[in-house]
C-alpha positions as CSV (number, residue, x, y, z in Angstrom):
1,M,-64.5,59.6,-112.6
2,T,-62.3,57.2,-114.4
3,D,-60.3,60.0,-116.0
4,K,-59.9,61.6,-112.5
5,V,-58.2,58.4,-111.0
6,T,-56.0,58.0,-114.0
7,D,-54.9,61.8,-113.8
8,I,-54.1,61.1,-110.0
9,R,-52.3,58.0,-110.7
10,D,-50.2,59.4,-113.5
11,H,-49.0,62.3,-111.1
12,M,-48.1,59.9,-108.4
13,D,-46.0,58.0,-110.8
14,K,-44.1,61.2,-111.9
15,V,-43.6,62.2,-108.3
16,V,-42.3,58.5,-107.5
17,M,-40.0,58.6,-110.9
18,E,-38.4,62.1,-110.0
19,D,-35.3,62.2,-108.0
20,P,-35.8,63.1,-104.4
21,P,-34.9,66.8,-103.7
22,A,-31.0,67.0,-102.2
23,D,-30.2,67.4,-98.8
24,P,-29.8,71.2,-98.0
25,P,-26.0,72.0,-97.3
26,P,-25.3,72.2,-93.6
27,P,-25.0,75.6,-92.0
28,E,-21.7,77.0,-92.0
29,K,-20.0,76.8,-88.6
30,P,-18.8,80.3,-87.2
31,D,-15.3,80.8,-86.1
32,R,-14.9,79.4,-82.6
33,V,-12.6,79.8,-80.0
34,F,-10.8,76.6,-79.3
35,L,-8.0,75.5,-76.8
36,P,-4.6,75.9,-78.1
37,E,-2.6,72.6,-79.0
38,N,-0.3,72.9,-75.8
39,C,-2.9,73.3,-73.4
40,P,-2.5,71.7,-70.1
41,V,-6.0,70.8,-69.9
42,I,-7.2,68.0,-72.4
43,P,-11.0,68.1,-73.2
44,L,-12.3,64.4,-73.4
45,G,-16.0,64.9,-74.6
46,A,-19.5,65.5,-73.4
47,Q,-22.3,63.4,-71.9
48,G,-25.7,65.3,-71.0
49,D,-24.8,68.6,-69.6
50,V,-21.4,67.5,-68.2
51,R,-18.1,68.0,-69.8
52,Y,-15.2,65.8,-69.2
53,Y,-11.4,67.1,-69.0
54,I,-8.0,65.9,-68.1
55,D,-6.7,68.9,-65.8
56,A,-3.4,70.0,-65.5
57,L,-2.6,67.5,-62.7
58,G,-3.6,64.5,-65.0
59,Q,-6.8,63.8,-63.3
60,M,-10.3,63.2,-64.9
61,R,-12.5,66.1,-64.1
62,D,-16.2,66.2,-64.9
63,L,-17.9,69.9,-64.9
64,Q,-21.5,70.7,-65.6
65,V,-22.1,73.3,-68.4
66,R,-22.9,76.0,-65.7
67,K,-19.8,75.2,-63.6
68,H,-17.4,76.5,-66.1
69,A,-16.8,79.6,-63.9
70,R,-13.8,81.3,-62.7
71,L,-12.6,79.2,-59.6
72,D,-13.8,75.9,-61.7
73,I,-11.6,76.9,-64.3
74,M,-8.5,77.7,-62.1
75,G,-9.1,74.6,-60.5
76,L,-8.7,72.8,-64.0
77,F,-5.5,74.9,-64.9
78,G,-3.8,74.3,-61.6
79,E,-0.2,75.5,-61.3
80,Y,-0.6,76.6,-64.9
81,I,-2.5,79.7,-63.9
82,D,-0.3,82.1,-65.9
83,Y,-1.3,80.3,-69.0
84,L,-4.8,81.8,-68.7
85,P,-3.8,85.6,-69.2
86,E,-1.2,84.6,-71.7
87,N,-3.6,83.1,-73.9
88,W,-6.8,84.7,-73.1
89,P,-5.8,88.1,-71.9
90,A,-8.3,90.6,-70.5
91,Y,-8.3,94.4,-71.7
92,D,-9.0,97.7,-70.4
93,K,-11.2,100.3,-72.4
94,D,-8.1,101.4,-74.1
95,G,-7.2,98.2,-75.4
96,K,-4.3,97.4,-73.3
97,T,-3.7,94.0,-71.4
98,T,-4.6,94.3,-67.7
99,G,-2.4,91.4,-66.8
100,K,-5.7,89.3,-66.0
101,W,-7.6,86.6,-68.3
102,N,-11.0,86.9,-69.9
103,S,-13.1,84.2,-68.2
104,G,-15.7,84.4,-70.9
105,K,-13.2,83.6,-73.4
106,V,-11.7,80.6,-71.5
107,E,-15.3,79.2,-70.7
108,E,-16.2,79.4,-74.5
109,A,-13.0,77.9,-75.4
110,L,-13.4,74.9,-73.0
111,L,-17.2,74.3,-74.0
112,N,-16.4,74.6,-77.5
113,A,-13.3,71.9,-77.3
114,S,-15.1,69.3,-75.4
115,A,-18.2,69.6,-77.7
116,A,-16.1,69.0,-80.5
117,K,-14.9,65.9,-79.3
118,G,-18.1,64.6,-79.3
119,L,-20.2,62.0,-76.9
120,I,-18.1,60.2,-74.6
121,D,-19.1,57.1,-72.4
122,I,-17.1,57.4,-69.4
123,F,-18.2,53.9,-68.3
124,G,-15.7,51.3,-69.2
125,T,-13.5,54.1,-70.8
126,V,-12.0,55.4,-67.9
127,R,-9.3,52.9,-66.0
128,E,-8.0,54.2,-62.6
129,T,-5.3,52.3,-60.8
130,G,-4.8,48.6,-61.2
131,G,-4.0,45.8,-63.9
132,W,-5.6,46.2,-67.0
133,V,-5.4,44.6,-70.9
134,D,-5.6,47.0,-73.7
135,D,-7.6,46.3,-77.1
136,E,-4.4,44.7,-78.4
137,G,-4.1,42.4,-75.7
138,H,-0.9,43.9,-73.9
139,L,-0.9,44.0,-70.1
140,V,-1.2,47.5,-68.8
141,M,-0.7,48.4,-65.2
142,H,-1.7,51.9,-64.1
143,C,0.6,52.8,-61.1
144,G,-0.9,56.1,-60.0
145,K,1.6,58.8,-61.8
146,S,3.0,56.5,-64.4
147,I,1.4,53.8,-66.8
148,Y,3.3,50.6,-67.5
149,R,2.2,48.7,-70.7
150,E,4.4,45.6,-70.9
151,R,8.1,47.2,-71.2
152,E,6.9,50.7,-71.8
153,K,6.5,53.4,-69.3
154,L,4.1,56.0,-70.3
155,P,2.3,59.3,-68.7
156,P,-1.1,59.3,-67.5
157,G,-3.8,60.1,-69.9
158,P,-5.5,58.6,-73.0
159,L,-4.2,55.5,-74.2
160,G,-5.9,54.0,-77.3
161,P,-9.7,54.0,-76.5
162,H,-9.4,54.3,-72.9
163,I,-8.2,56.9,-70.4
164,Y,-5.9,56.3,-67.5
165,P,-6.1,59.4,-65.5
166,S,-3.4,60.4,-62.9
167,M,-3.9,59.1,-59.4
168,P,-2.1,59.1,-56.0
169,P,1.3,57.4,-56.6
170,G,1.6,53.7,-55.9
171,P,3.9,51.0,-55.9
172,T,5.9,50.9,-59.5
173,P,7.6,47.9,-61.2
174,L,11.2,47.5,-60.8
175,D,13.4,48.3,-63.8
176,D,14.6,44.4,-64.1
177,D,12.7,41.0,-63.8
178,P,14.0,39.6,-60.3
179,G,13.5,36.0,-61.6
180,P,12.0,33.3,-59.5
181,Q,14.1,34.3,-56.4
182,A,11.5,36.9,-55.7
183,A,8.6,34.2,-55.5
184,A,11.0,31.8,-53.7
185,E,11.6,34.2,-50.9
186,L,7.8,34.8,-50.4
187,M,7.0,30.9,-50.6
188,E,9.7,30.6,-47.8
189,L,7.9,33.2,-45.7
190,F,4.4,31.6,-46.4
191,G,5.9,28.4,-45.4
192,A,5.9,29.6,-41.9
193,W,2.4,29.2,-41.3
194,Y,0.6,26.1,-40.7
195,W,-1.5,25.2,-43.8
196,K,-4.1,22.3,-43.7
197,R,-2.9,21.4,-47.6
198,G,0.9,22.1,-46.8
199,L,2.7,24.2,-49.5
200,L,0.0,23.7,-52.1
201,D,-2.2,26.3,-50.0
202,A,0.8,28.5,-49.9
203,S,1.1,28.1,-53.5
204,L,-2.4,29.3,-54.0
205,L,-1.9,32.3,-51.9
206,L,1.1,33.0,-53.9
207,G,-1.0,32.8,-57.2
208,W,-3.6,35.2,-55.6
209,V,-0.9,37.7,-55.1
210,G,-0.2,37.8,-58.6
211,C,-3.6,37.7,-59.8
212,A,-4.4,40.7,-57.3
213,L,-1.7,42.9,-59.2
214,L,-3.3,41.7,-62.7
215,G,-6.7,42.7,-61.5
216,A,-9.0,43.4,-64.5
217,A,-6.4,42.1,-67.0
218,L,-7.6,38.4,-66.2
219,D,-10.5,36.9,-67.7
220,W,-11.5,35.2,-64.1
221,R,-10.6,36.6,-60.9
222,A,-10.9,33.9,-58.1
223,V,-11.8,34.7,-54.6
224,V,-9.7,33.4,-51.7
225,W,-11.1,32.8,-48.3
226,L,-8.7,32.4,-45.5
227,T,-10.0,30.8,-42.4
228,G,-8.4,29.4,-39.3
229,G,-8.7,29.8,-35.3
230,S,-7.8,32.8,-33.3
231,A,-4.2,31.9,-32.8
232,A,-3.5,30.8,-36.5
233,G,-1.5,34.0,-37.6
234,K,-4.2,35.3,-39.9
235,S,-3.6,39.3,-39.1
236,T,0.0,38.6,-39.3
237,L,-0.5,36.9,-42.8
238,L,-2.8,39.7,-44.0
239,K,0.0,42.4,-43.0
240,V,2.3,40.6,-45.0
241,L,0.1,40.6,-48.0
242,G,-0.6,44.4,-47.6
243,A,3.1,44.9,-47.8
244,V,3.7,42.8,-50.7
245,I,0.7,44.2,-52.7
246,G,0.9,48.0,-51.6
247,S,-2.1,49.4,-53.4
248,L,-5.0,47.8,-52.0
249,T,-8.3,48.3,-50.0
250,E,-8.3,46.8,-46.6
251,V,-11.6,47.0,-45.1
252,G,-13.7,45.3,-42.0
253,N,-17.2,45.7,-41.3
254,A,-17.8,47.6,-44.7
255,T,-20.6,47.6,-47.0
256,A,-20.7,46.6,-50.6
257,A,-21.6,50.1,-51.4
258,G,-18.7,51.5,-49.4
259,I,-16.1,49.2,-51.2
260,W,-17.4,50.1,-54.7
261,Q,-17.2,53.5,-54.1
262,Q,-13.8,53.1,-52.7
263,T,-12.5,51.2,-55.6
264,R,-14.4,53.4,-58.0
265,M,-13.0,52.7,-61.5
266,G,-10.0,50.7,-60.5
267,S,-9.0,47.2,-60.2
268,N,-6.9,46.9,-57.2
269,P,-7.6,44.0,-54.9
270,V,-9.7,44.2,-51.9
271,I,-8.8,42.5,-48.3
272,Y,-11.9,41.9,-46.0
273,D,-10.9,41.0,-42.6
274,E,-13.3,39.7,-39.9
275,G,-16.0,38.3,-42.1
276,E,-17.4,36.2,-39.4
277,P,-20.6,34.3,-40.0
278,N,-23.8,36.1,-39.0
279,P,-27.2,34.6,-40.4
280,D,-29.0,37.9,-40.1
281,S,-26.1,39.8,-41.8
282,K,-27.4,41.2,-45.2
283,K,-24.7,43.6,-45.1
284,M,-21.9,40.6,-45.3
285,Q,-23.9,38.7,-48.0
286,A,-24.1,41.7,-50.1
287,V,-20.3,41.8,-49.9
288,I,-20.1,38.2,-50.9
289,E,-22.4,38.9,-53.7
290,L,-20.2,41.8,-54.9
291,A,-17.0,39.6,-54.8
292,R,-19.0,37.1,-56.8
293,L,-19.6,39.6,-59.6
294,A,-16.1,40.7,-59.6
295,C,-15.0,37.3,-60.7
296,D,-15.9,37.9,-64.4
297,G,-16.5,41.9,-64.2
298,K,-20.4,42.2,-64.0
299,I,-22.0,45.5,-64.0
300,V,-23.2,46.9,-60.8
301,L,-26.2,49.5,-61.2
302,R,-27.4,51.5,-58.3
303,G,-30.1,54.4,-58.2
304,G,-29.4,57.8,-57.0
305,A,-31.5,60.4,-55.2
306,D,-31.4,62.7,-58.2
307,H,-32.7,59.7,-60.3
308,T,-30.0,59.5,-62.5
309,G,-28.3,56.4,-60.9
310,S,-24.8,55.1,-61.3
311,Q,-23.0,52.1,-62.8
312,F,-20.0,50.4,-61.7
313,M,-17.9,47.5,-63.1
314,A,-16.6,45.0,-60.5
315,Q,-13.2,43.9,-61.6
316,M,-11.0,43.4,-58.4
317,M,-9.8,40.3,-56.6
318,F,-11.4,39.7,-53.2
319,L,-9.6,38.0,-50.2
320,F,-11.6,37.4,-47.1
321,S,-10.5,36.4,-43.7
322,S,-12.4,34.8,-40.8
323,I,-12.4,32.4,-38.1
324,L,-15.6,30.7,-39.3
325,L,-16.9,30.5,-42.8
326,P,-20.4,32.2,-43.1
327,P,-23.1,30.5,-45.0
328,L,-22.1,30.1,-48.7
329,T,-24.4,29.0,-51.5
330,P,-22.9,26.7,-54.1
331,Q,-22.6,29.5,-56.5
332,D,-20.3,31.2,-54.0
333,Q,-18.4,28.3,-53.0
334,N,-17.5,27.2,-56.7
335,R,-16.0,30.8,-57.1
336,M,-13.7,30.7,-54.3
337,A,-10.7,28.8,-52.9
338,I,-10.8,28.1,-49.3
339,L,-7.3,28.2,-47.5
340,E,-7.5,26.9,-44.0
341,L,-4.8,27.5,-41.3
342,D,-4.0,25.2,-38.3
343,K,-3.3,26.7,-34.8
344,V,0.5,27.6,-34.5
345,A,2.4,25.2,-32.4
346,A,3.2,26.2,-28.8
347,G,6.5,28.0,-28.9
348,A,6.7,28.6,-32.4
349,K,8.8,31.6,-33.6
350,V,6.9,34.4,-35.0
351,P,7.6,34.7,-38.6
352,D,10.1,37.6,-39.1
353,F,9.8,40.1,-42.0
354,D,10.8,43.3,-43.4
355,T,7.7,45.3,-45.0
356,R,10.3,47.2,-47.1
357,Q,11.7,44.3,-48.4
358,L,8.1,42.8,-49.1
359,G,7.4,45.9,-50.9
360,I,10.4,45.3,-53.2
361,L,9.2,41.7,-53.9
362,G,5.6,43.2,-54.7
363,R,7.4,45.5,-57.2
364,G,9.5,42.7,-58.8
365,F,6.2,40.7,-59.1
366,R,5.0,43.6,-61.1
367,R,7.9,43.7,-63.5
368,R,7.8,40.0,-64.1
369,L,4.2,40.0,-64.9
370,L,4.7,42.7,-67.4
371,N,7.5,41.1,-69.0
372,R,6.0,37.6,-69.0
373,W,2.5,38.2,-69.9
374,G,2.5,35.8,-72.7
375,D,3.6,33.3,-70.6
376,V,1.3,33.8,-67.6
377,K,-1.7,33.5,-70.0
378,A,-0.2,30.1,-71.3
379,R,0.3,29.0,-67.8
380,I,-3.3,29.6,-67.0
381,E,-4.5,27.8,-70.0
382,A,-2.2,24.7,-69.1
383,Y,-3.8,24.2,-65.6
384,H,-7.2,24.9,-66.9
385,K,-6.7,21.9,-69.6
386,G,-5.3,19.7,-66.8
387,L,-8.0,20.5,-64.3
388,T,-10.7,20.0,-66.9
389,A,-9.1,16.7,-68.1
390,A,-9.1,15.5,-64.4
391,G,-13.1,16.3,-64.1
392,F,-13.0,19.5,-62.6
393,G,-14.1,22.0,-65.4
394,G,-16.6,25.0,-65.3
395,R,-15.8,27.4,-62.3
396,T,-13.6,25.0,-60.6
397,A,-11.1,25.1,-63.3
398,D,-11.4,28.9,-63.9
399,V,-10.7,29.4,-59.9
400,F,-7.6,27.1,-59.6
401,S,-6.0,27.5,-63.0
402,A,-5.9,31.3,-62.5
403,L,-4.3,30.9,-59.0
404,L,-1.9,27.9,-60.0
405,G,-1.2,29.4,-63.5
406,V,-0.1,32.8,-62.1
407,A,1.9,31.2,-59.1
408,H,3.8,29.1,-61.8
409,A,4.8,31.9,-64.0
410,L,6.1,33.7,-61.0
411,E,8.0,30.7,-59.8
412,R,9.5,29.0,-62.8
413,D,11.2,30.7,-66.1
414,A,10.2,27.8,-68.3
415,P,7.0,25.6,-68.8
416,D,6.9,22.6,-66.6
417,P,4.4,19.9,-67.9
418,K,5.5,17.4,-65.3
419,F,5.1,19.7,-62.7
420,V,1.8,21.0,-63.9
421,K,0.8,17.6,-64.0
422,K,1.9,16.8,-60.6
423,T,0.2,19.7,-59.0
424,V,-3.1,19.0,-60.7
425,A,-3.2,15.6,-59.7
426,Q,-2.6,16.8,-55.9
427,M,-5.2,19.5,-56.3
428,A,-7.7,16.9,-57.8
429,G,-7.4,14.8,-54.7
430,Y,-8.5,17.8,-52.3
431,L,-11.2,19.1,-54.9
432,T,-12.8,15.7,-54.8
433,L,-13.3,15.9,-51.0
434,A,-14.4,19.5,-51.5
435,V,-16.8,18.9,-54.1
436,A,-18.5,16.1,-52.1
437,D,-19.1,18.5,-49.3
438,Q,-20.7,21.0,-51.6
439,E,-24.2,19.6,-52.3
440,A,-26.0,21.0,-55.2
441,D,-28.9,23.3,-54.6
442,E,-31.5,20.6,-55.4
443,R,-30.0,18.1,-52.7
444,N,-29.7,21.2,-50.1
445,C,-33.6,22.0,-50.6
446,L,-34.4,18.4,-50.2
447,Q,-32.4,18.1,-47.2
448,H,-34.0,21.1,-45.6
449,L,-37.5,19.8,-46.3
450,L,-36.9,16.3,-45.1
451,T,-35.4,17.8,-41.5
452,Q,-38.3,20.2,-40.9
453,V,-40.0,19.4,-37.7
454,V,-43.8,19.5,-38.7
455,P,-45.6,21.9,-36.1
456,D,-49.1,20.9,-37.0
457,Q,-49.2,17.7,-34.8
458,K,-51.7,16.6,-31.9
459,A,-50.4,18.2,-28.5
460,G,-48.5,15.6,-26.5
461,D,-47.3,13.8,-29.2
462,T,-43.4,13.9,-30.2
463,K,-42.9,16.1,-32.7
464,L,-41.9,14.5,-36.1
465,T,-39.8,15.6,-39.1
466,V,-41.1,15.5,-42.6
467,A,-38.7,12.5,-43.4
468,E,-40.2,10.6,-40.3
469,L,-43.7,11.2,-41.4
470,I,-42.8,10.1,-44.9
471,Q,-41.5,6.8,-43.5
472,Q,-44.4,6.2,-41.5
473,S,-46.7,6.8,-44.6
474,V,-44.8,4.0,-46.6
475,D,-44.4,1.5,-43.5
476,S,-46.7,-1.7,-43.6
477,P,-49.0,-1.4,-42.2
478,P,-48.7,2.6,-42.6
479,C,-49.4,4.9,-39.9
480,L,-53.0,6.3,-40.7
481,S,-52.3,9.8,-39.4
482,A,-49.0,10.5,-40.9
483,P,-50.4,11.0,-44.6
484,K,-53.1,13.3,-43.3
485,V,-50.4,15.6,-41.7
486,L,-48.1,15.6,-44.9
487,E,-51.3,16.7,-46.9
488,R,-51.8,19.8,-44.6
489,F,-48.4,20.7,-45.6
490,G,-48.6,20.4,-49.3
491,L,-46.8,16.8,-49.4
492,K,-48.3,13.5,-50.5
493,V,-46.8,9.9,-51.0
494,K,-48.3,7.7,-53.5
495,L,-47.8,5.3,-56.3
496,Y,-47.5,7.3,-59.9
497,E,-47.0,4.6,-62.8
498,Q,-45.8,1.8,-60.8
499,V,-43.3,4.3,-58.8
500,H,-43.1,5.3,-55.4
501,M,-43.4,9.2,-55.7
502,L,-43.4,12.2,-53.1
503,F,-45.8,14.7,-54.5
504,V,-44.7,18.2,-53.5
505,A,-47.3,21.1,-54.1
506,N,-45.9,24.0,-56.4
507,T,-47.8,26.4,-54.2
508,H,-48.9,25.8,-50.7
509,S,-49.0,27.9,-47.5
510,G,-48.1,25.1,-45.2
511,L,-44.9,24.3,-47.4
512,A,-44.1,28.1,-47.2
513,R,-43.9,27.8,-43.4
514,L,-41.6,24.9,-43.8
515,F,-39.3,26.9,-45.9
516,D,-39.7,30.2,-44.4
517,G,-36.4,31.8,-43.6
518,S,-34.4,29.8,-46.6
519,H,-33.8,31.0,-49.9
520,W,-36.2,28.6,-51.2
521,G,-39.0,30.2,-49.6
522,T,-41.8,32.6,-51.3
523,I,-44.3,35.3,-50.7
524,A,-47.9,35.0,-51.3
525,G,-49.2,34.3,-54.9
526,S,-45.9,33.6,-56.3
527,T,-44.2,30.5,-57.8
528,A,-42.3,28.7,-55.2
529,P,-38.7,28.3,-55.7
530,W,-38.8,24.9,-54.0
531,A,-40.6,23.6,-56.8
532,Q,-37.9,24.5,-59.2
533,S,-35.2,23.4,-57.0
534,L,-36.6,19.8,-56.4
535,G,-37.8,19.6,-59.9
536,R,-34.1,19.3,-60.8
537,L,-33.4,16.0,-58.8
538,D,-32.9,12.7,-60.8
539,G,-36.3,11.4,-61.9
540,A,-38.3,14.3,-60.7
541,V,-41.1,15.5,-63.2
542,K,-44.1,17.7,-63.4
543,H,-47.5,16.1,-62.6
544,P,-49.7,16.7,-65.7
545,S,-52.9,17.9,-64.1
546,G,-52.2,18.5,-60.1
547,Q,-53.1,16.7,-57.0
548,Y,-55.5,17.2,-53.9
549,F,-53.8,18.0,-50.6
550,A,-56.3,18.0,-47.9
551,G,-58.9,18.7,-50.1
552,A,-57.3,21.6,-52.2
553,K,-56.0,21.0,-55.6
554,A,-52.5,22.3,-56.6
555,R,-50.0,21.7,-59.1
556,C,-47.2,19.7,-58.0
557,T,-43.8,18.1,-58.6
558,M,-43.2,14.7,-58.1
559,V,-39.9,13.5,-56.4
560,P,-38.9,9.4,-56.9
561,L,-38.7,8.1,-53.2
562,N,-35.3,6.4,-54.2
563,V,-33.7,9.6,-54.1
564,L,-34.8,10.1,-50.5
565,E,-31.8,8.5,-48.6
566,G,-32.9,6.7,-45.6
567,I,-36.6,6.3,-46.8
568,K,-37.4,2.5,-46.9
569,V,-40.4,1.6,-49.0
570,K,-42.3,-1.6,-47.9
571,Q,-43.7,-3.1,-51.3
572,R,-47.4,-3.2,-50.3
573,A,-47.6,0.1,-48.3
574,L,-48.9,2.2,-51.1
575,L,-50.9,-0.6,-53.5
């Protein structure tokens, strides 16, 4: 037995020591039919059973393998239809050309050429109209029939790792930089409106115009919300913006899906008019969510009926317009600049403007941004540093540094640190007031809870809010019924380690009723969002073992009563 084991081991050692057999040589590829070098159709690659091309019109086209039929091929070659019989002639039985073309050979050439290009991921590769930045940091503007990369003018098509397909023509940059005069003219026109914050708001709107032209080239795309009464001139102002920018999507009462299907793989701006508040409008909230995702270029994924789904990267600037602001969460508010208009004075002259001249101003802005891209980035950084130093970092600095920095680059040829400092100081004063109005989510959650009228009270009694019941519980002497009512709703007030605390159950059907309809609400059996939000309040902690609420034990969050403004605790009330 020992000899057999030894023989097996010796054999295994030989196997391990021997060199592994060489890989067999790859099979020789047979001669294939490919597209000629000067072919008007450019193969891009393959993905699944789809082949991608730039057609004779410069458009990006996708064809499934089984769709490479005669009419589809004619569509690819367009006006270059004579190219087909010249390169793939059809022959009769005598070997003479018939003047027609061999569709089988063309199909073979197209499929071979696209396969030879390898796999391609269209998502993130194709760039339609709008502003972009290439891999070397150069500003690129896709204007439909032509591509501008800083001071170069290029035809549509592949450029580096990206593809800029031909699109319907849009406004193109002027040949020469118009200088600060173009911005001065537009600022003079904006000055005809009655802004709450004067020319500062006009300057922010000028910055939005420049940012809208830059599109996906920016690291951060701020949302602007234009609001004002019915006689504030919003509609006229939107006409001005449309004339200046030229290439944009103007919508009203649209869905988020409709917007991203319209913008497709481009970065042109979106103006959404009549975004009036409607608490039950999930459609409007979805559009606001899309605008939030577009701020820093988030990916939107959507399923499809064929189970393949689709993906889209939101990279456009948004401007909303409405008489009143809809309900906005803090995460939405800190991504936008709200520009408010006062009512136009009685007898005031309607601003006069020439849409053609405004279009020329917009083309001048395009040229100026292309020529001064490095300066644009420097101005944004200067304002970002200034706002951060003033105590407004994070999203606030991202939003206003982009708007103010781009406006500065349009209005001035040279850096102006004194002007930056002055503008930042002015902006900081307004931001202080705005931030004070934007309570953190946990404070909003607490306010919602305290102001809820508790329905489970005796008939004939005056209905009390949670805050009133808490106050009655800590009065001296306390109201005996108030604590019992609170417990039936997952709330309890008592001392914990010598600190007066409000105990809030993490899961409780009574609390679920109070939070029903809010974004802190919950569904049966799930962890309640209110517990997470209230747990962020100063001094709030998780109870180590839980508490009994009207006989039922539940894990809970403890909130110090001293953060409940207006609640006065009598020292002996809970001893």
